[in-house]
Phi, psi and omega in degrees: 000138174229139181241139172266125183243133176223124180055037178078007182244144175281123179248349175196150173205143183205155171259000183229058178287158172247139179244124180222125177051039178081000178257141176265125179253130182257137177300149181303327181290347182270353184281144169269092192304336181295345179267353189247130177235116180294139177233171185275354182297137172222154171222166182236133174249134183301329182248347179259323181121207182267125178268139173251156188236157172236144161276153171260136181222124177288118184293342180269317185259341183082358179299137184235143172238115188288132170057036186271357180224147179218160178206161178249105181293320178230106183268162167284163186306321183295340182247021184303332182290347179246012179305122179080348180286152186247134175240168188226153170282170188297351175295342176257131178256160182241129179246120181261136176237000000 
């Protein structure tokens, strides 16, 4: 089991993470959606495709961290194993059990 932690709170957890280029990707069903706010930012990776981003927002305090999570809604064939999965910038830590 691996948990994504932000500000001391679990925002995602899974027993089936995917690891790509040193990043841990969480299946969409593992997210605690109340922490995620879709934004319009995109970037492009030559072999994975176009990344879409989320801000993280604490539902209790309203504190926001801009663009701290990303996912590939439509991947290129080489990255099919992470389609829809979410990865995080270092403001989110990962706890392995």
